Structures are given as structure tokens and as C-alpha cells.
N, C-alpha and C positions, 0 to 999 in steps of 0.2 A: 401517719405523721409525715413531715418532710419540709414544711415551710421554714421551721426554726432549726431543724437538724435532720440529717439523713439524706437520702438520695433525692435527686431532682427529677422525678418522673411525674409528669403532670399533663393535664389537658387544659387548653386555653379556650375561653369563650368570650364573645362580645355580648354585652348586656344592652338590650334595646329598652328604651323608655327613659323618662325623666326622673331624676332623684328629687323627692319632696324636700321642701325647704326645712321641714322639721324632722329630717332623717335621724338626727341624734336621739330624738325621742321615739319616733315611730318605728325605726328599725330595731332599737333595743326592745321595744314592746313586741315586735314581730318575732324576734328571737326567743323571747320568753314564752310567747304563746306556742311556739313550735320547739320548745326545749326537749331534750331527751328525758324520757321517763323509763323506769325499769320495766322489764317484761312482766306482764300480769298473767301468771300461770293459771290463776283461778278462772280467768276468762279464756283459757286454752290458747293463749297467744304464744308463739314460738320466736317472735322477733320484735324488735323495736328500733326506731330510727328517730334521731332528733339532733338539735344543735347543742354543742358544748363549747367552752372557751378553747382557744387554740393551745394554751399552755397546760390545761388540766382536763382530761376527759371526764372527770367527776364533778366539774364546776359548771353549774347552769344558772348562776346568779346574774351574769352579763352586766357587770358594771361598765360604765362608759370607757374607763381607762384599760379595761381588759379586751375591748373589742375594736374601738376606733383609734387608729393611729394616723393622724393627719388626714389625708384623703383615702386612706386604706381602711377597709373593714375586714378584720381577720377573725376567723372562728374555725370550727371544725364540725364535720358531720360524724356522729357516732351511730354505729349500727351493731346492735347486739343480737345474737341468735342462740337458741338452745336446741341442740340436736343430741339425742341419746344414741350411743353406738348401737347399731342394729343387732349385731351378734350378741352383745352383752345383754341387751334388753330382752331378746328372745329367751335367753337362759333364765332371766329373772321372772319372766312371764310364766315359764314352765314351772318354776318353783312356787310362785304365787298360786297358780291353778291347783297344784298338788296340795298345798296347805289348805286352800278353800274346800277341796273335796274332802279332806280328812276332817275338817271342822264341821262341815255340813252333813257328813256321813253318806255322801253320794258317791257312787262308783264312777259316774260320768256327769259332767256339767253340760248344760245346754249351750248352744252357740251364743245366746244373749248373755248368759251368766259369764262365760269366758270373756266376752267382749267388755263386760262391766268390770271384771277383775283387771283386765288389761288397761282400761282407761283410768281406773283408780290408781294402779301402780304407776302408770306413766305420769300422772299428775304429781304423785308423791316424789318420784325420782327427779322430776324437773324442778321441784322446789328446792331440792338439795344440790342440784347441779349448778356449777358456775357457768355463766354465759360466755360465749366467745365474743370478745370485744374487738371491733375494728374502728379506727378513726381515720378520716381523710381531711387533711387541712384545706381550708378555703381562704384565698386572699383576693379581695375585690378592690381594684383601683377605681373608685367611683368617679374620679376626675376624667380618666381615660375611657371609662366604660368597658373595662376588661376584668374578667374574673378567672382565676386559676384554681383548678381542682387537682389535688395531688393524688391522682389515680388515672390509669389508662384502661381500666377494666370496663368493658362495654356495659354490663348491668349496673355497676356502680354509677357510671356517668348518666345512664338513663334515669336512674332514681334521683340523682342530684339535680338534673334539669327540672324534673317535675317538682321536687321539693323546694328548690330555689324559687321557682315561679309561685308556688303556693305560699311561700313565706313572704316574699318581697313584692309580689305582683308584677315582676319584670321577667322577660323571657331571655334566657341565655342561648346564644347561637354559637355552636362550635366553630372555632377558627379554621377556615379552609380558604383556598384561593378565591372561590366565589363570594364567600362572606367578606373577605378582605376587599374585593372590588366594590361590594355594596357599601362598605364603610367609607370608601373614597368618594361616594356620591355619584357613581356612574349610573346613567339612566337605565331603565329597565329594557329599553329597546337595544341599547349597546350590549347589555349583559346577555340578552338572547342571541345576539350575533356572535358573541364570544363563545357561547356554548356550542354553536354550529361549526366552529373551526375544527379542522382535523388535527390530531396530534402530530407534531413534527419532531424528527430525531435531531437532537442538539449535538450529536457526535457521530462519527462514522461507525458503521457496524464492526464488530470484532474481525480483525484480519484485513479490513478494507484498506487501511493505510499501508500495510505491508505489501499488499498486492500492487497498490499504486506506485510504491517506490520501486518495485521490481520492474514494472512496466516502463517507468521512466528511465531506469538503468539500461534496459534492453534497447530503448529507442536511441 
């Protein structure tokens, strides 16, 4: 969260490409097609990612008034994960293996049998476990061609870039000095020359000003 309340920690992107004239219809449909769905443990999934409304991480209806505010499209990326605590799961596996041995009358289970017990137990426990829910607000000013993601985490941003492009068919470019110059319409040749420039110090090195003053006083 963050756009409506909380800290202002975000990453800014420029969005390349043209907005379709029917964006009010096409973008709502795109959000619905890529909406968040719960983790399917039966298919051995451990995570799920999708769009939700910015005000409610459980709302994926995407009515126009929930998403489009003037020239802004506002929503959130929800990412759920299910991870069983390794130490606790190991203890449960030991117990399940012992119970299976007693039930089958075997003194020792084969490697395949132990693996089967482990997989069945993992599936059962994941069905009972509550997923870890994380949401990251997304605010897109379509008029300016700028989108903000309320996260600076590298992995989250990488996933967002791919997911945004998959959903809307437009490529977000992270805001940096080079991207800003591109936005100003500077030619490719000029950009290449700028990249060849050597960095320059904009202030004197530490202690330099003090030495200069002493030198002047001595003179």
C-alpha cells in the first residue's frame, strides 16, 4: 500500500506507447483478464500474482469508478505466497512417516514411500495455511505517460515491469537521467555523446577548501 495512505516509497517509470481510444473499455477488460486469483494448491502452486483494486485487496470486479480517476488509472498488484516453516514441516513429516509405518506394519519405508508421505502432507498443510499477502499500489498518469509503483524492491519491480507489459501491451521504462533525456526528444547521436562524457566533481574534495584558505592566508 502507499498511494492512499502510508509511506511514500516508490519507483517511477515512463510508459512508452499510445493509449487506445477505447481505453476505458479495453483496460478494464485487461485488468479483469489478469485479475488476482487464489493460489491453487491442488496444482502445487505456491504463489499467485494479479491485479486488485487500490482500495480493497480482495476486490477484483474493476468497475470504472474504482479504477479510472480522470487521467489516472489506479490499482494494485497483489502477490500471495504460501511457505511452510521448514523446521516445523520437518517435525510433521517425521510424525507422518512414523504413523504410516505403524499403519502399514513396516519397520522401514522406502525412499519413494517417504516422498509420497511428504508430498501428501505438504499438500494438506498448504490447504490449511493462510497465504502471505503483499500488495503494491500502482498509479498511472496516462496523460503524462508516467506510472508509479509503491515499491523499491528489485524483484518486485522486475515482476511489475513484465506484468504491466503483459497486461497493457506497453513498456514501462524506469526513470533515470538517460530515460529523462530520451523523453525530452534528444537525438540518439546526442545521447551517445553524453554517455561518453567523463563524470565531473561538482564540489571541491573534502579538505580542499580549508587548504585553499590557509594558502591564501599564508600568502
